[in-house]
N, C-alpha and C positions, 0 to 999 in steps of 0.2 A: 654693906660690902657685898659686889657680887661675888658669888660661890664659883670658882673658877671651873667647877667640876660641873656644874649643872648646864642643860639642853638650853643651847640659845638658838634665837628664834632666828631659820633662816636669810639671809641677807637678799639670797636669791630666791625665795619666796616669792611669785605672783598671785597667791590667794591673799585678797587683803582681808586684814583682823578689824572685825568691827568690837572686839572687845580686849585688847589684848592684856586690859590685868586679869581677865578672867584665864587664859592662857596662858599667863604667868604663874597663877595660881596651880592649875591642872600637870605644868609641869615640874612646879618645885614639889607638888606630893608626889611623883613620880620618883625625883631625887630622893627623896625624903625616906621614901619606901626601900629603894637602892640602899641607899646611907645605914638608915636601922635594921632593917629583915634579910639585906641581900641580893645582890641583883637575879637571882633566883625565882625570889619571892615577885621582883617587881616584873619579871619576864613573863610569870604566871598569872596575874593582876593583868595586864597588858594584854596575854591571850584569851585571858576569860573576857574580858572587856569587848574586844574584837570580834568574838564569838557571838557575842549578847547582839551586839550591833549588826552584824551580820542578819544573825535571825530572827530581828524585829525590822528587817528590810531598809537598813539606814545603808546609804550606797558610800561603799567603801572598798578599798582595794582589798581584794579576798585573802583572806590569810593561807598562804599557799602549804604550810605542814602544820597537824596538829602535833602532840604528844603520841611517844609509840606507845599508844593502847587502845582499844579496844574503840570505836566509835561508840558502840551502844555497849552503857554499863549495865553490869548483871542485874541491878532495880529496876532496869526499864527493859528487860526483855521478855516478850510475850512468852505463855504456854504454848508448847510445843502442842495442837491438836493429834488425834490419834492413839497407836499404842506405841510408846517410846521403844517397849520391850523387844518388841515383835520387829520393829524395824531395825535394833540391833544386831538381833538373831539373823537378819536377811541379810544384810550388810557382811556380818562374818563369813556366810555364805557366798556372795559374791567375793568378798575379798582372797578365800579358799581357792574358791574352781579361776578364779583369774591367774591367781600364780601355779595351779596346777597344769593349767594349759600351756601357759607359756613353757615352764618345767617339762611338761610330756614331747613338746614339740621341739624343744633343742636336741633332743635325742635324735632330731633328724635333721639336725642343724639350719633350722630354719628362722631361730631366733626368738623376738619378742620382748616386751617391755612389760616388767613387773611394778620396778619402783612408784612410778607415775600415778597409776592406778590407787596402789597400796597409799599414796601422800591424797589422791584427792577422793576417797571414797565419799567422804559423808557429803562432800560438795556438791555430789550428785546425787545420793539418795536422797537428800532431803529434797530437790528439784522432783525427784521423780514422785515424791511420794506427797508430797502437798503442791507444787505450783506448775511443773510443765502439764500444758492444754496437750492433750491429743487431736488427733484431725477426726473423729469418729463425732464429737460431738458438734456445736455449733459453729460456723466458721472455720476459719483454717487450722486452728489448732496453733500452736506455739513453735518457732523454727530453733534447733538444738542446732549451734556448732559445736563441735564433741572433740575436745583436743584430742587430736591422734595416738598419743602414743597411751592412752587412757581404754583404749579399746576393748583391751580384755576383759577390763572391771566390767563394760557394755555388755560383751559377748557373753559374758556369766548370767548377771541380770537376766537376759532374753533366755536364757537356758532354764535359770529357775521358773521364769514364768512360763515356759512349753514352748516356744518360739524357735529355739534352736535345742537340737538333740546332740548327745553325746557324742556321736559320731561327727558332729561338725565343729564341736569345740575339737577333738580330735585332730582337724583337716586346718587347723588354724594357721594361716598360711603355706597351704598347700589346695591348691586352686585346680590344678589342672585335671581332676579326676571328677572333678563339676559338683563336687558334694562339700567344698571347703568353704574357710573365711576368708575374706583379704584383710593385710595387717592391720590397715588402717581404715577408718571411714570411707566408703569409696560407690557412689551412686551408681557407677555401672558394672561393680561388680557382685552387690547385692542390693538391688534396688527397692525390693520392699522393704529395708531398714536405712539404709542412708541416706541423708537429703544432699550432705554438704562432704564436698571432699576439703579437708582442714590441714592434710600431712605436711604441705607444704609451708614451712611457718611463716606466719604476716599475714598470708594470706585469709585466713580465716576471720583474724579482726576487722579487716578493711571491707568484707566481704559482707559480716555480719551488720557494720553499720548503711551500705547501701541499703541490703536486704530490708532492713530498718527503715529508712527512710523511703524505698519504693512500696513498702506497705501504704505507710501515708499517701504517697501517689497514688495508689490503685483507689484507696477512700477517696481522698479529694477530688478526683478524676468522675468518681462515681462510676467506675467499674466494678467494686466488688466492695462491701463495706470490712475490712477485717483491722480496724480499730482493736480489738481483742486480741490479736496477735500479740505477742510478747517475743523480742527477740535474745536469745539467752547465747553467748560465744566463751567457752571455757576455753581457758589461756593458759601458758606457763609464763612465770616471770622473767625467766629467760628469753621468750620467745619474744617480749617486747623490745627486746635490743634491734628487729628486724623494723627496718625504715614502715612498711608497709601498715605495720600493728599501730602505728602514731601517727599516720598520715591522714588520715581522717577526723582525729578526734573534735576540731573545732568546727566540723561539719556537725557534725553530732549533737553538739550544743546549739549552736546557731541555729539548727531548726524543731530544738527543743525533744529530742527524741524520746520520750519516755517511757517507749515501747522498746527501748534495749537497755539490756542488764550485763555489762563483762562480769565474768568473774573469774580473777587471774589469781592461781594457785601459786602462793609465796612459798614456797618450800626452800628459797634461799639457793636452787643448784641447776645447773645449765648441763651440759651434758658431760661435762670434762671436771667441774668444778664448781668454786659459790658463781652466784650472779656479778655479785658485786662482794669481793673481797675484802677489799677496803673501805666501803660505804656501807648504806644500806636501802636497796633496791625498794621498799615496801615505800620509803619516807622520799624519796624519787621519784615513783611514780604516782605516789600521791600529789606532790608539787606539780606532776606534768598534766595529770587529768583534773586537778582543782585550776590551775590555769588556765586549763581550755576549756572551763566552764562546767563541767561534769560533778554528779552530786558522788563524795567520795565517804565509802563504808570500810571502816578497818575492824576487822574478824582478827585478832593478831593472837590475845591470849587466852586458853581454859578458865574453868572456874576454881581450877586449883592455884592461881596466882591470884582469887579474890583476896585471900588473907594477906600476903605481901604487900599489896597495896593496901589495904586496909592498918598495916605497922608503918605505912611510908607519910610520913604526917610534917615531914622536911622537903618532899619532894625528891629525895635522892636516888631512889629507886627508879622515877622516870627520868632522870638526869640520867644515869647508869646506862638504862636499855636504849637511850638515844647515840650515848657512846662508844658502844660495842660495834665494831664492823660486823657483817655478817658472818663470814669465816667463822671469827671468834665464836660466833652462837651456836654454827657447825661443830664447833671441837667442844665446847658445853656438853652436846649431844651425847657424847664419845666418851666422857670424862665423869671419873666419881666425884662425890660431894667436897670431898677436899678437897680437889682441885676446885672446883668452884666455888665455894669458902674463899679459898686464897685468889682467885684472878677476879672474878667478878665480885664478891663483898669486900674484899679487903682493898678495894680502890678508894674507899671513903670511909670516915669513921661512923658515919651514922648508920650504913651499910654491915660495918662489923656487928654491930648494936643489935640489927634486924635480924643479923644470923645465928646469933648467939638462940634465939627464939625459937627457932626452927629446926627442926629432926634433917638427919642425913634422907631420912626416905622422902620428907617433904620436899626437901631441895630436887632429889633428883625428880618427885613428880612432877614438878613445875619445869625442870628444865630439860627433860629428857620426851614428857610424855603431853603433857596438857598445851595443846594447842589449841587457835579457836575454828582452825578448819577441821578438826577433830570431835568436834563436839556438835548433836544436832543443834541441841538450843542455841548455841552461837549462829550457827548458820543458817536458822528459820528465823531468828531475828533481822539479821542481814537481808534475806531474800525479803522478809516479810516489806522490810524497808524502803527495798526497790523498787518493787511493784508497786507502793503508795507514793510511793515521791513522783508529782508531777511537775513539768516543765523543765525538764534535763534529764537525759539519760546519768545512767548510775552504773560506777564502778566498784566490785567487791575485791578488796585487798585480804583473802584469806590466808595464815598463816599456817604452815605444815610441814613435816615431818618427811624428807622424800623416804621412802622405803619402811614407813609405820607399819608397824604389827610384824614386819616380816623377819627380825630379830635383830640383835645386836651388829650382825654380818653386813644388814644392810643398809640400816637407818643412818642417815646424813654421810654416807660414804660417799667421796669424790666418784667411785666408779661406780657407782649402783647403777647408772642407767643404760653398761652393757653387762651388766650381771643377767645373766638368763635364766638361771634354775635356785631353788634351794634344793637340798642334803634332804633324805627321808627323816634324818633329827630332825632340821630345819624344823620340817612341816608338821614333825611329830608337836615340837615344842611350840610353833604357830597354832596348833588346832588347841593345845591346854591354854593358849591366853585367851583364843576366841571364846573356847568353853562349845566346840564343837563334836556331836555325838560320832565321831570317827575313831573304830578301833584299828588296834596296831595289827592286827588280821588283814584289815582293807588292804592294805600295803603288800600286793601280792607282787613277787617277785624283785621289789623296792621300786616297783611302780606307783606312785602317790595315785590315789583312787580321787576320781568327781566324788562331790557332795549333794547330794538333794535329799531335802525333809518329806517329801514325797506330793505327790501332785494335790493330794485334797488334806496337806498340812494349813494350821495356821497359819505359817510364813509364807505359803504359795495362796493361798483363799487372803489375806490381808493386802500383799502386793497386788493381786487381780483387782478386789473392791478399789485400792485407793487408784489404779489405772483408769477402772471404768467409769469413777466421779470424774475423773478427770480430762473425759473423750478417750479413755482408749490408749494402745501400746505407745510406747516412745523408746526411742526414736523409730520413727518410722516415715517411710515417704508414699505416698500417694498419686498415682496415675490415674485421674479422672477420665470416665468414659466420656468423652469431650466429642461431641459431633464433628465433622471436618468444618473448617469454615469455607464458608462460598467464596469460590472464585471470583474476584472484580471485575467488572466488566470488562470485554475485549479491546474497546475500544482506548484505553490504556496504553495498550501495551502496542495496538497494531499503528496507531499513529507515528510511530516512528520505523513504520516498513517504507513511508516514503520518501526519508529521509528529508535533509534539510534547505536542497536546492544549494544556492550561493551563499547561504550565512554560515560564518563558522559557527561550530559548537563544541565544545570541549567536554569527553565524556563523561566527566564529574559532573558537569550540568547538563546533561543528559541524564543520568543518574536522579539527579536533583527535582528534573522536571519529572520524572517518570513517579518519585515518590509524591511530591504537588499533585498528581491525579491522585493516585491511589487511596491519598487519607482523605479524600475528597466520599471515597464510596462509602455510599451509606451501609454494608452491612459489615464491613471490617475495618473503613474507615479510620474507626475510634481504639482499633488495638494496636496502630503503627505506634512505635518509640522513638521519636528520632533522639539519639546522645550523639552530642559533637562537645569537644575540648576545646571550647574560646576560639574556634576556627570558622564560625560560621559562616559570615562574613569572604572569608578564604575561597568556601567552595559554592559561595552563591546561595546560602539557604535564607540571608536577612529575608526572602521576601514572604517566609514562614512565620515570622514572628507576631504580626498582627492577627494572623487567620489560624495561629494553631496555638498563639501563646508559650513563654517558658514557664516552666513549672517554676514557682515559691510559692513554700505554706504561711507566706506572709502575702501572695498576692504583690501588688504595688501601691508601696506606700509613699510615692514620689511624682511628680510631673516630669515625666521621659525628656530629656533634651531637644530630643528628635519629633515632638509629639505630634510638630505641622507637616511631618512626611507622612509619604502613603506609605513605608514601610520604618514606621517607625519599633522601637524597642518596647514589647509589651511583656508584662510578668503576670501573669494569675497564679490564684490559688489552684486552678483545673486547669494550668497550663500542660499543654502534651509534649513541648520539647524540654528535655533534661538539656540545658546548657553549663558545662561542669566546668567551665574556668579550667586552668590550666593544670588539668591532670589526667593524665592518659591512664593511669592505672585506676583512677574515680570513676572515670567514664567503663573501663570494662568492667568495674563490680558493678555497674549500673545495668550493663549489657548482658551479665551474667543471672541477676535476680529476676531483668523483665524476661531472658532468655527460660528460665526456669518456672516461670507464674503455672505455666501449664500444669506441671504438677504439685506447686508449693499452693497452688491457692484456685488453682481447676479453672483458670482463664487462662486461653493462648493470646499471648501477648507477642507482635511482630516489631522486636528491635531492631534498629539498624543502625550501626555506631560507626561515625564517618572520621577519618585521623589523615594527616598526615601518614604516606604507607612507611617513611624509614622512621617513625614514633611510636609503633604499633606492634609489629612482630618481634622489631629488635630491642623493646623497649618493655613491655609487658606479654613476652609468649610465654611464661609461667601462668599467667591469670587464664590463657588462651586452651593452656593445657587443663587448667582446673574448669573451662567453660566446657571442653569435651567431655572430662570426667564427669560433669555434671547434669551431664545428655541435655545441654543447654541448645536453640535454636535459635535463627536469625539469619543477618545480613551485616559482615563485619568488611567496610569500603574503606581500602587502601587506596584515600585522593591522594592528589599530586606525584602517583607512583612512577617508579623509572629510573636511572641514574642522569638522563639528560635531557627531563623536561623543565628544570626550574632552574630558568636561566637566571646566574648570577647567585643564587644561594650556596654552594661550594658541597663539600663532600659532607657535612652532618645533615644534607636534608635530601643529600642524594641517594635514594634508595633502589640498589642494583639485587636486592638478597631477599626480600622479602617473600617472595614464592618460594625459594627455597627454604625458609622457615616453616613456610606454611605448610610445604610437603610434609616435614617429619609427623604432623599430628593427624592421626588417622580419622577423626570427625572433622576436620576441615572442607570442604569441596571448594577447591581455589580455580580461580579465572580470571584471565587478562583479555577482557573482550578489548578487542579495535574499535567496533561500530555500537553508535546507538542503539541498533535494531537489537543488538547480539546481547546487550543489557537487557532488553526486554523480555526475549525470552527466556535470558538465565533468572532474572527475578519473577517471572511467572512460573517456571520449571520450580525452583526454588518455593514459592507458597505451595505449589500442590504438593511437594515432596515434603515437604517441613510441617504443613498446615491443614494441608487437603487429605484426598481418598490416596494412601498410601497403594502399592502393589504387591503383590506377594512375594515374603522375603525382603522388602526394601525397609531399612534402617529410616525410619524419621529423626533419630537424633542426632542431628549431624547438623553444621552451620556451615556459609556460604561465606570466600573471601572473594571479595571483587579489588580487583586495580583497575583505578578509572586514573585520566591524566588529567592535566591545565591547559594544553594544547588546545586550542582553537582551531577547527579545521572543516568542511564541510563534510557532510554525513549522508553517507553512498544511501542510496536507497536498496532495502533488503533485493537481492537477488531473486530469482523464479527459478531454483534449484534444485529439486526434488530432492527430498529428506533433510535440508539445510535443517531444519531446528534440532533432527535428533544431533547432524553435525554440529553443531554450537552446544549442545549439552555436552555429547561426549566429548568432545573437545577437538576435534578437526573439520573442514570443509574445504571444498573447492570454491574460493572466492571468483576467480576468473579464469580463463586460459589466455595465452598470449593471443589468439584469432579473435575471443569475445572482447578482449580488452580494446580491438581495436589498431593492433600498431601491427606493423608491415613485418613479414619476415619471410626467408626465403624458401622455396620447399625445399623438406630435407631437409630446415635446419636444424642443428643440433639443440636437443631441449634440458631444459633443467625445471627441477620444483622446487620452488621458494615458499617456504614456512616460515608465516613471521606472525606473530603476537603482540596484542594492544596498541600502542602507538609506533612500532616499529614497523609496521605494515605499510603505513605510509612511506616510508624509506625506500621497502619492498618493489611498490607498485611504479615508484619512482626509476628504481633499479632495471624493472621488468621492461621499462621504456627506452632505459640507455640500452639494454643489451639488445632488442631489438635494432634501433633504431642507428646505435653506432658499432654494434659487433654480430650483427647478424644470428644474433641467438632468440630461440624461441624460450620466453619461461611460463610456467603456469603458476599462481600466487595462491598462497592457500591459507586461510585464518588458522590458527592455533588457538583457539580461546581457553583449552586449558591442558597443559604440558600432565599437570600431575593429574588428572582423570584420567586421560591416556595412559600413562603409566600403572595407576590403580588397575584398570581393566586389565590392560598386561598381565600383570601379576596374577591377577584373578584368572586368567587362561592357561599361564604356567601352572598353577595348581590344579586346576581341572586335568589338566594333561597328565599329573601325576596319580590322579586318581583316573586314571583311565578315560576320559572325555575330551573327546575332539572339540577346540574351540580356539575360530583365528583370533588374535587380538583384534579390535576394532580401528586400530591405527594403520596396522599392514590391511584389513579390507578396505580402506577409505583410499588407500596407496596404491592398491592392487593393478598393475597395470599402468601405471603412470610412468611418464618415462622420463630416461637420464637420473642424475644421480638429484639429492635432494639437499637443499643448505636453508638450515634455520636460524632465522634472524629474532631477537627480543632484544630489550630494553634493559635485562639484566643480565648476570653473572653469564656465563655459558653451560655453568651447568644446568641452569635452567630447563634449557632446550634437549639439553643433552640427555634430560631422565630416561627419554623413549628411544634411544638413539640404537639400542641393540635389541628392538622391536621391528624396528626398520628396514627391510629388504633390498634395497638400494641404498648407493653410495653415499654416507652420510657424511656432514661438516656443517659447522657451525660459528656464529658471529654472536659476541654477544659483550657486555658491557663491565669486564673483569677489574679488579683494583679499588682505588678509592676514586671518590666524585672530587669535582673540580668546579670552581666556580669559572662560567665563562656564559657565549652565546649558544643554542642549539647547535646550528650549525658545528660550531668550533667545539663541543662537547663532544661530538658524534665522529666528528673527524678524530678526535682525539683517541677515542677507542675504537676508531674502525668499525662503525657500524651504519656511517651514511651511504647512501646511494653508491656514492663510487667506491667506496670501500666493499657495498656486495655485489658490484660488478667485478671487481678485480676478483675476489673470491670466487665468484661465481664461473668467471675463465679460466680460473687455475686448477678448478677443479673437473672442469671439462677438458681442459691440457692435459693434464694426468691421466684421463681415460683416451687421449688421442682425436679428441671431437674438436677441437681450436688448433691453433699451430700454439707452438709455447711463446711465442715471439710476442702474442696478442698479450698474455699477461704483462709485460717488462713495458709494450706500449701504454696498457690502459692505469699503469703506475706511473708512468710517465706525463702521460695526459691529463690528470687528474689530482697531480702534482700530491702522489702518497709516498 
C-alpha cells in the first residue's frame, strides 16, 4: 500500500528518470528516517549529503544556508603563527587608545564612534599582524577598505607604531589647525595614510569589487602584474542594506575574483537598533552571497561554545540557534544566567537537560563574551581560508558584540553607536579587564590618559617586525614619483581646427573621434581606459570594438553574431574597453579604480567614462564625490546632454541640471563645449594638467566633466583669434562680432553681447543674424565653455582681494569694453549661466531650460522653454528696450512676428 505521506515523483518533472526503482528507494529511505528519527535528523542528513556533493564537484543547486555555526570547526583551525600573547597586548592598547581618543574629543563636542572598533578589533589586528601586505614590498601591496566608523582604532594602531603623535590623536576631528585627523578614512585629508574614502556607506563594497576587477584588468592587459595584491573590504552588517553594497556581487563571482575578501562585522546592530530584529542577518547574508556564487565563511562562536556543541547530541542547540531572532540574541547579552536558562534553554526539553550540566559562569561566558570575531584563532582560520580559496571571492561573516570590552553600559545597547565617551570609572574597569599597566594617578583632573608601552617595548618591536615582514605600514597611500606622460602628437588635436566643412558632426562624435586618435598614440595610447555603460553604439563607439577589444577575463568563447561585419563585437582577455552593461554605478566604480591607479599601483591610467548625462550626476553623484575624495583623475563625459537635444525621449532623459550638480564638486572642472575644436583644446589641457608637467601651485588631483551633444551640425573652423586657447580653458572667448559674422547692421546700431554654451550657441548665432537683418541690432557672440570655471576664478579673485591682493576676475577682463548688455543662453536651467552674474559689469540677463523636460522635436522643445533663436531675439530686444536703445514696441512686434 502506498504511504500517503511519502514523497511522490513530480508529474511536472521534465528530467527523465532512467531508474525509477532506485529513485523510489532513496525517497523511501528519507521517509523512513523522518518517520523513525524525526524530521530534524532527516534534514541533517540531507544537508550533509548536499554539502558532500558540492565538495565533490557534483553539479547541484547550491545549498544557500548552512547551520548557524562556524564554517571551520575548532578541530580544523590552523595554529596562529607568531606570539598570541603579544598580539593580545597590542590589541588591548589599541582598544584603550581608540576609546580615549574619542572620549577626550567629546569634551570639544566633535563626537566620534567607540563601539564599532571595540567589536571589530580582532578583525583588523589579525589582518595587520598576518595578512595585509604593505606597499614597500614587491608589487602594490593589498588594498584595504576600512569601515569608516572604525577609524579611531586604526589611528590608535598608527600611534602605537609611531606614525601618529599624541598631539594628533588629541586633534581627532579637529583639522583646522593643520595637525588634526579626519573623522573617517579620507585620502584628501590624510593622503599618506588613507587610500579609500569609505564612510558613505555602500560605496566601499561596490568600489572594492571593481578595484579587484581593475587589478585583473591591469594584469591581463600587461600594464602591471598586480596578481599578488588582495582587496579587503571591511563592512558592517547594517551597511549591507545599502543597494550598492550588493549591486555587483554577481560580477565578482562571474569573473572569479578570488583576489577579493569581504569581512562583514556582524554585531547585529545598525545605528539605531538591531539590523534584523525579528530575523537573522547572518543567515540572510549567507544566502545572498552563496546564491551570487561567493565562498562563504561563517565565524560566529568562540571556543567557549565548543563544550555546548559537544553536548548537543540531538541537534537541539543548533536548531534553537537558528530559531532565535537577532534582537533576542542582543537581549541575552544584557541578561543574567537565570533569564537565559529560562528563555533560551527552556524552549526545548533536550536543552533543559543540557543546561543542567552548565554553570552560570559558563552560560554567561558563552552568551556575553564568546564570539568568533573576538578570537584571533577563529579570525586567522577564516582569513587563511579566504586567501587560499580559488575560483571565487570570499565573504567572512564574523559575529561580534558591538561595544565589546567597553563595559555593561555599552555592550549590545541600542544607543551605543551614539555614545561618545566613557566615565573615568568605566575606563578603570576597562583597564582592569584588559590588564593594562595604567595607574589611577595617570588620570589627571579626570582626563583619561593615552597609553603606550614605549617605543622599544616588546609590543612595538613585534608590531613593527610583523609589518616589515608583510611589506611595510598599513594602511598607507603612496603617490609614486611618476614621470609626466608625454603629450600626444599635436596632429590629433589640430585636425579639429579646420572644422567639418559641410558635414554634420555632433560633439559626441567629435569626442569619440578624438579618443580614437589618442588611443593610437605609441606612448600613451595603451593607458586610455574607455568606460561605457552599454551605450557604446548610441555614442558611436562601436568602431572601437574590433581595434581595442572589450575586456573580458574569459576572452571570447563564442562566435559573435556580427562576425562578418567590419565593426564586429570583439571581447578579449586583454581588451581595453570596459563595457559594463546597464550600470552607471559600476561604471563609476571602474572609473574611480582607473583614475587612482597612479597612486594605488604607480601606473598613470587615463579613464574616460561616457554616459547619458542625465544618468550621471543625478544618479551617481555620491560616487563622483568619492572620486574627488580619492584624488582621482580622468574625463567624465556627459553625452546626449542638454534639456532639448534628445528628440522624443522625454523628461527622464532630458538633462537640464548636470552642470549645476557638477559645479558643487570642488574637484570637478566642468566644461560645456560648443564646437569640436574646443573639445580638442580642453582634452589637451586636461592631459597636461592631470598627467603632464604641473604648473606651480596647480592641483593635479582634479577630473574633467565635459557635456557633449547628439545634435549633428557643421563644425566651424577654429577662429584665428589671439588668446583663444586661453579663453577656451578659462571659460570664455568671443567667437565673432556682428561685423566678422558677415551680417549687415546700420552704423551706431544698438549692440548686445550674446553668451552661449554648448549646443545653445547655434541658436545664439541664428539670433545674431535675425537681430541684424530684421531689427537692426548688432550682436557679438561669445562661447562660454565653462560657467563654473569662470565662477571659480572669480571667487579666487574675491578671496585674493580680502587678502589685500588686487586681481581682476577673468570674466571681467574678457568682457571689458564690450558694448551693451549681456544675455546668456544655455540648454540648462538659468542657474547655470547665472553663476557668473555678479562679476559681470554690464547689465545681465539669462535664458535657460528650467522645469521638467518633455517629449517633442528639438524646435518644439526649445520654443517651449523659450531658448530658441526667436526667443533669444525677443529677450535681447526687451533688454535693449529697458535701456532705451530700441523702441518698446519692438518687443511686442517681435513676439507677434515669431508667434511667441
